C-alpha positions in Angstrom: -3.7 12.4 20.0 -4.6 9.7 17.5 -4.9 10.3 13.8 -8.4 11.4 12.8 -8.5 9.1 9.9 -9.0 5.4 9.5 -11.0 2.3 9.7 -14.4 1.7 11.2 -14.2 0.4 14.7 -13.6 -3.4 14.9 -12.6 -6.0 17.4 -8.9 -6.5 17.7 -7.5 -10.0 17.6 -6.0 -9.7 21.1 -9.4 -8.8 22.5 -10.9 -11.8 20.7 -8.2 -14.1 22.1 -8.8 -12.8 25.6 -12.5 -13.5 25.3 -11.7 -17.0 24.1 -9.6 -17.5 27.2 -12.4 -16.5 29.4 -14.8 -18.9 27.7 -12.3 -21.8 28.1 -12.3 -24.2 31.0 -12.5 -22.2 34.3 -9.8 -24.4 35.8 -7.3 -23.9 32.9 -8.3 -20.8 30.9 -6.3 -22.0 28.0 -6.3 -20.2 24.6 -7.4 -22.4 21.7 -5.0 -22.7 18.9 -5.3 -24.6 15.6 -2.2 -26.7 14.9 -1.3 -28.0 11.4 1.5 -30.6 11.4 2.2 -30.1 7.7 4.2 -32.1 5.3 7.8 -33.3 4.9 9.7 -32.4 8.1 6.6 -30.7 9.4 5.3 -33.5 11.7 8.8 -33.9 13.2 9.5 -30.3 14.0 5.9 -29.7 15.2 6.2 -32.6 17.6 9.4 -31.1 19.0 7.8 -27.7 19.4 4.8 -29.1 21.1 7.0 -30.9 23.6 8.7 -27.6 24.5 5.4 -25.8 24.8 4.0 -28.4 27.1 7.1 -28.4 29.2 6.9 -24.6 29.5 3.2 -25.0 30.5 2.1 -22.7 27.7 -1.5 -21.6 28.4 -2.8 -23.1 25.1 -5.3 -25.7 24.0 -4.6 -27.4 20.7 -7.0 -28.4 17.9 -5.2 -30.4 15.2 -6.2 -29.5 11.7 -5.5 -31.0 8.3 -4.0 -29.1 5.4 -1.4 -29.5 2.8 -0.3 -32.2 0.3 -2.7 -34.9 1.3 -5.6 -32.5 1.2 -4.6 -31.2 -2.2 -4.5 -34.8 -3.5 -8.0 -35.4 -2.2 -9.3 -32.7 -4.6 -9.2 -29.6 -2.5 -7.4 -27.1 -4.7 -6.7 -24.7 -1.8 -5.1 -27.5 0.3 -7.6 -26.8 3.1 -10.7 -28.8 4.1 -14.0 -27.1 5.1 -13.5 -28.6 8.6 -10.1 -26.9 8.9 -11.6 -23.6 7.8 -14.2 -23.9 10.5 -11.6 -24.6 13.2 -9.3 -21.8 12.2 -12.2 -19.3 12.1 -13.3 -20.5 15.5 -9.9 -20.5 17.2 -8.5 -17.5 15.2 -4.8 -18.5 15.8 -3.0 -21.1 13.7 0.5 -22.6 14.3 1.5 -24.1 11.0 4.3 -26.4 10.1 5.7 -26.3 6.5 3.4 -27.3 3.7 4.2 -29.0 0.4 2.3 -27.7 -2.6 2.1 -30.3 -5.4 3.8 -29.4 -8.6 1.8 -28.7 -11.7 -1.2 -26.5 -12.5 -4.5 -26.3 -10.7 -3.2 -25.9 -7.2 -3.5 -22.6 -5.2 -0.8 -21.3 -2.8 -2.1 -22.3 0.6 -0.4 -19.3 2.3 -1.8 -16.8 -0.2 -5.3 -18.3 0.3 -5.0 -18.1 4.1 -3.7 -14.5 3.9 -6.4 -13.2 1.6 -9.4 -15.1 3.1 -8.5 -14.3 6.7 -7.4 -10.7 6.1 -3.9 -11.3 7.4 -2.7 -7.8 6.6 0.8 -7.9 8.3 3.7 -10.2 7.5 6.3 -10.2 10.2 9.7 -11.6 9.3 12.6 -11.3 11.9 16.1 -11.8 10.6 18.7 -12.1 13.3 22.3 -13.2 13.7 23.4 -15.4 16.6 27.1 -14.9 16.1 29.5 -16.0 17.3 27.6 -19.2 18.1 26.2 -19.5 14.6 28.6 -18.0 12.0 27.2 -14.9 10.2 28.5 -12.2 7.9 26.7 -9.6 9.9 27.2 -10.5 13.5 25.1 -7.6 14.9 22.1 -8.0 12.6 18.8 -8.0 14.4 16.1 -6.6 12.1 12.3 -7.3 11.7 10.6 -6.6 8.4 6.9 -5.7 8.8 5.3 -5.9 5.4 1.8 -4.8 4.4 0.3 -8.0 3.0 -2.8 -7.2 0.9 -2.6 -4.0 -1.0 -0.1 -2.2 -3.3 0.7 -3.9 -6.7 -0.1 -7.3 -5.2 -3.8 -6.6 -5.6 -3.0 -8.0 -9.0 -5.3 -5.7 -11.1 -3.8 -5.5 -14.6 -5.1 -4.5 -18.0 -3.8 -4.4 -21.5 -5.1 -1.1 -22.8 -3.6 -0.8 -26.3 -1.5 -3.0 -28.6 1.6 -1.7 -27.0 0.7 -0.8 -23.4 -0.3 -2.8 -20.3 -0.9 -1.4 -16.8 -1.1 -2.5 -13.2 -3.0 -0.6 -10.6 -1.1 0.3 -7.4 -3.8 0.5 -4.7 -2.9 2.0 -1.3 -5.6 2.8 1.3 -5.4 5.0 4.4 -6.9 2.3 6.6 -4.3 -0.2 5.2 -1.5 2.2 5.8 -2.5 3.0 9.4 -3.1 -0.5 10.6 0.3 -1.9 9.3 2.2 1.2 10.6 0.5 1.1 13.9 1.2 -2.6 14.1 4.9 -1.9 13.6 5.0 0.5 16.5 3.0 -1.7 18.8 5.3 -4.6 17.8 8.3 -2.5 18.7 6.9 -1.8 22.1 5.9 -5.4 22.8 9.3 -6.8 21.7 11.4 -4.2 23.4 12.7 -2.5 20.2 13.5 1.1 19.9 13.4 2.3 16.3 10.9 2.0 13.4 12.1 2.8 9.8 9.6 3.5 7.1 10.7 2.8 3.5 8.8 4.2 0.4 9.5 5.7 -3.0 7.4 8.8 -2.4 9.9 11.0 -4.2 8.4 9.5 -7.4 5.0 8.1 -6.3 3.8 11.1 -4.4 0.2 10.1 -3.8 0.4 6.3 -3.1 3.8 6.1 -1.3 3.3 9.6 -0.2 0.2 8.5 1.7 2.1 5.7 3.4 4.8 8.2 4.5 2.3 10.8 5.7 0.4 8.3 7.8 3.7 7.0 9.2 4.5 10.5 10.4 1.1 10.9 12.0 1.3 7.5 13.8 4.9 8.0 14.9 3.9 11.1 16.7 1.8 8.9 19.1 4.9 6.9 20.0 7.5 9.4 21.4 9.3 6.5 23.2 10.2 5.0 19.8 12.6 6.6 17.3 11.0 7.0 13.8 12.8 7.6 10.5 12.0 7.4 6.8 14.2 6.3 4.0 13.7 6.1 0.2 13.4 2.4 -0.6 16.3 2.1 -3.1 19.0 3.5 -0.7 17.3 1.8 2.2 17.5 -1.6 0.5 21.2 -1.0 -0.3 21.9 0.0 3.4 20.0 -3.1 4.6 22.2 -5.4 2.5 25.4 -3.5 3.5 24.9 -2.6 7.1 21.8 -4.3 8.5 22.8 -3.6 12.1 21.6 0.0 11.6 18.0 -1.1 11.4 15.6 -2.4 14.1 12.1 -2.6 12.8 11.3 -1.8 9.1 7.7 -1.2 8.0 6.9 -0.8 4.3 4.4 -1.6 1.5 3.8 -5.0 0.0 6.2 -5.2 -2.9 9.1 -3.5 -1.1 8.5 -5.7 1.9 8.6 -8.9 -0.2 12.0 -7.8 -1.6 13.4 -6.6 1.7 12.4 -9.9 3.5 14.4 -11.9 1.0 17.4 -9.6 1.2 17.3 -9.9 5.0 16.9 -13.7 5.0 19.8 -14.1 2.5 22.3 -12.0 4.5 21.3 -13.3 7.9 22.5 -16.7 6.8 20.3 -18.7 9.3 17.0 -19.3 7.5 16.5 -22.4 9.7 16.3 -20.3 12.8 13.7 -17.8 11.6 10.0 -17.7 12.3 7.3 -15.7 10.5 3.9 -14.4 11.3 0.9 -13.3 9.3 -1.4 -11.1 11.4 -4.9 -9.9 10.9 -7.6 -8.2 13.0 -9.5 -11.4 13.4 -6.9 -14.2 12.9 -3.2 -14.8 12.9 -0.9 -17.5 11.5 2.6 -18.4 12.7 5.1 -20.6 10.9 8.8 -21.2 10.1 10.3 -19.3 7.2 11.8 -22.5 5.6 9.9 -25.1 3.5 8.9 -28.7 4.1 12.3 -30.2 3.0 11.0 -33.6 1.9 14.5 -34.8 1.1 15.3 -35.0 4.9 11.9 -36.0 6.1 11.9 -38.9 8.5 15.6 -38.7 9.3 15.2 -36.9 12.6 17.7 -34.2 11.7 15.5 -31.2 10.9 15.9 -28.0 12.9 12.7 -27.1 14.9 14.1 -23.7 15.7 12.2 -21.7 13.1 8.8 -23.1 14.2 9.7 -22.7 17.8 10.6 -19.1 17.4 7.3 -18.6 15.5 5.6 -20.2 18.5 7.1 -17.6 20.8 5.8 -14.9 18.5 2.4 -16.5 18.8 2.6 -16.5 22.6 3.5 -12.8 22.7 0.7 -12.1 20.3 -2.0 -13.9 22.4 -0.9 -12.2 25.6 1.5 -14.8 27.1 4.8 -13.0 27.1 6.2 -14.7 30.2 6.0 -18.1 28.6 7.5 -16.7 25.4 10.4 -15.3 27.4 10.9 -18.6 29.2 11.1 -20.5 25.9 13.1 -18.0 23.9 15.7 -17.5 26.6 16.1 -21.3 27.0 16.5 -21.6 23.2 19.1 -18.9 23.2 21.0 -20.6 26.0 20.9 -23.9 24.0 22.4 -22.1 20.9 25.1 -20.6 23.1 25.9 -24.0 24.6 26.8 -25.3 21.1 23.9 -27.8 20.8 23.1 -27.4 17.1 21.2 -29.4 14.5 22.9 -30.5 11.3 21.9 -27.4 9.3 23.9 -25.0 11.5 26.5 -27.4 12.9 30.0 -26.2 12.6 33.0 -27.9 14.3 34.4 -24.5 15.2 31.4 -23.3 17.1 29.3 -26.3 17.9 29.7 -28.9 20.7 26.9 -31.4 19.9 25.3 -32.4 16.6 21.8 -32.8 17.9 18.8 -34.6 16.4 15.4 -32.9 16.2 14.2 -34.4 19.4 17.6 -34.0 21.2 17.5 -30.3 20.4 14.0 -30.0 21.9 15.2 -31.9 25.0 18.1 -29.5 25.4 15.8 -26.5 25.3 13.4 -28.1 27.8 16.4 -28.8 30.1 17.3 -25.1 30.0 13.8 -23.7 30.8 14.3 -21.1 33.5 17.8 -20.2 32.3 18.9 -17.2 30.3 21.7 -16.8 27.8 25.1 -15.6 29.2 26.4 -13.8 26.1 23.5 -13.1 23.8 21.0 -10.5 25.1 18.1 -12.2 26.9 14.6 -11.3 25.5 12.1 -9.2 27.4 8.5 -8.9 26.1 5.8 -6.5 27.1 2.6 -7.8 28.7 -0.6 -7.3 26.7 0.5 -8.6 23.4 0.3 -6.5 20.2 -2.8 -4.4 20.1 -3.9 -2.3 17.1 -6.8 0.0 17.8 -8.2 1.6 14.7 -8.9 5.3 14.6 -12.3 6.7 13.7 -13.0 7.7 10.1 -13.5 11.3 9.0 -14.6 12.1 5.5 -13.1 14.8 3.3 -15.0 17.2 1.1 -14.7 15.7 -2.4 -15.1 17.8 -5.6 -14.8 16.8 -9.3 -12.6 19.3 -11.0 -11.5 17.6 -14.3 -10.8 14.3 -16.1 -7.9 12.4 -17.6 -9.0 10.7 -20.8 -6.8 7.9 -22.1 -6.7 7.3 -25.8 -5.3 4.7 -28.2 -4.1 6.8 -31.2 -1.7 6.0 -34.0 -2.3 8.9 -36.4 0.2 10.9 -38.4 3.5 9.5 -37.1 2.0 9.9 -33.6 2.4 13.7 -33.7 1.4 15.1 -30.3 0.8 18.5 -31.8 -1.7 17.1 -34.3 -3.5 15.1 -31.6 -3.6 18.2 -29.4 -5.2 20.3 -32.2 -7.8 17.6 -32.9 -8.7 17.3 -29.2 -9.0 21.1 -28.8 -11.4 21.3 -31.8 -13.5 18.4 -30.5 -13.8 19.4 -26.8 -17.2 21.1 -26.0 -17.6 23.9 -23.4 -16.6 24.2 -20.6 -13.5 22.0 -21.3 -9.9 23.1 -21.9 -7.2 20.6 -22.9 -4.5 21.3 -20.3 -1.9 18.8 -21.5 -1.1 15.4 -23.1 1.4 12.9 -21.7 2.8 9.7 -23.1 4.2 7.2 -20.7 4.1 10.0 -18.1 6.1 12.5 -20.1 4.4 15.7 -21.1 4.3 16.0 -24.9 1.7 18.7 -25.5 1.8 21.7 -25.4 5.6 22.4 -25.7 6.7 18.8 -26.1 10.1 17.9 -27.4 10.4 16.1 -30.8 13.0 13.7 -29.3 10.5 12.1 -26.9 9.5 8.6 -27.9 5.7 8.0 -27.9 3.7 4.9 -27.9 0.0 4.5 -28.9 -1.2 5.3 -25.3 -2.0 8.9 -24.5 -3.2 10.6 -21.3 -5.2 13.8 -22.1 -6.1 16.1 -19.2 -9.2 18.2 -19.5 -10.1 20.9 -17.0 -12.9 23.6 -17.1 -11.8 26.8 -18.8 -12.7 28.9 -15.7 -11.6 26.4 -13.2 -13.8 25.2 -10.3 -16.0 22.1 -10.3 -17.7 20.1 -13.0 -20.4 17.5 -13.0 -20.7 14.0 -14.4 -23.0 15.0 -17.2 -20.3 17.4 -18.5 -17.8 14.5 -18.4 -20.1 12.3 -20.4 -20.6 15.1 -22.9 -16.8 15.4 -23.3 -16.5 11.7 -23.9 -19.3 11.7 -26.4 -17.7 14.5 -28.3 -14.3 12.8 -28.4 -16.0 9.6 -29.6 -17.8 11.5 -32.2 -14.5 12.9 -33.5 -13.2 9.3 -34.0 -11.1 9.1 -30.8 -10.7 5.6 -29.2 -11.3 6.3 -25.5 -9.8 3.3 -23.5 -10.3 4.6 -19.9 -10.8 7.7 -17.8 -9.7 8.9 -14.4 -11.7 11.5 -12.7 -9.7 14.3 -11.1 -10.9 15.2 -7.6 -9.9 17.6 -4.8 -10.2 16.5 -1.2 -10.7 19.4 1.2 -9.2 21.5 -1.6 -6.1 19.4 -2.1 -5.5 17.8 -5.5 -6.1 14.0 -5.4 -4.1 13.5 -8.6 -0.6 13.9 -9.8 0.1 17.3 -11.2 1.6 18.0 -14.6 4.2 20.6 -15.5 2.9 24.1 -14.9 -0.1 23.1 -12.8 
């Protein structure tokens, strides 16, 4: 049974792609893909990848789009032309070579622009060892980090509230949690993986990270064929760095996913072999993990593997797993046979130092073959489909208010502040507690506690139960009239009787 919570129904990207395939030429039924050749080594490696895709008879039709350094220099601060936007929105799938962002102010990150504008909520970063054919510190490492891409602290909502205190809002939504978690389980099925690990810090952030963990448990129950586990992020990150082979698929929130992706890439030791995907409900972008490497551009020695692996991710995503298997297994066989580009060439494990195009030719020559030592890949038909669950609404009731003050009076005595607030509060309000930097300082605070000029003051009705907005306004007017500097408020709600706020001591 699916979770009773989540997004309004929407069309999935896989369904959109299938519809596009039907609209394509009846004789070919090819899926349209936008292709950006990029900057630096981008054109070289994209040319190599396109040759492999053509040799494998990938069911794709390509529309070349322009983005990157030359577009920036023509005055487009996002690095993307209106024509490119139109093509990407029409095709809904983008295969992108590395882009160079000019140095200096005034230029936006192209990837950030694409992710936010196209609602690419899932960042998918595989990190795998190909030992012993490519030396690695963790020869059994084969982990995929699936990171929520839009919410959490990366919403970038910050305020300075007092002379001493700034804040950032951590925004986590149930729809955002479910779609990234459900994507992780669907990805595991599509790519033949067996375990999904959720990482949060819900022992501290019980509401935000707690929501992510709770939704993970709900969604995991729908996938009994896949092992599910949860780990606290700090010990989980330590275990990933120490013994990455214990993990298969990791799903987590935005900030944690950013950090874990860099840890995984660092210890895998083969950034040039890694692809990456950014997935949304209406569009998707596939690219190599590495940058544009302008220092080796035009020399014909760049490794096309990262972009080729990303292309196989794209093929699985759009519902062409057979072609993805054909290419990925040929690529694995090429790696096994010791045909390596300069970045991974090692006299102990390599047989041929291949140019970019020679490497592509070697993969093409092995189409139809499978690796003999590394495990061959097997992908599920149907791609990765995320079907939203229907929304249900909770009964919401206003039961109190947290009033935040800037106050510097009388050596910042919490007892004095508490007495002043109790005298100022009108009926039906009762001051329940005051905290400073999250530590309770009134009543029964400790004199050793360090206090800033930023105070959270919780008011609840004397008899309990619900209050109304007019009563909140009356409280704020009374506090203002008593000379208090109110800098913000947070309403305290219950949802189906459950507190929707962090509880203080004794509550």
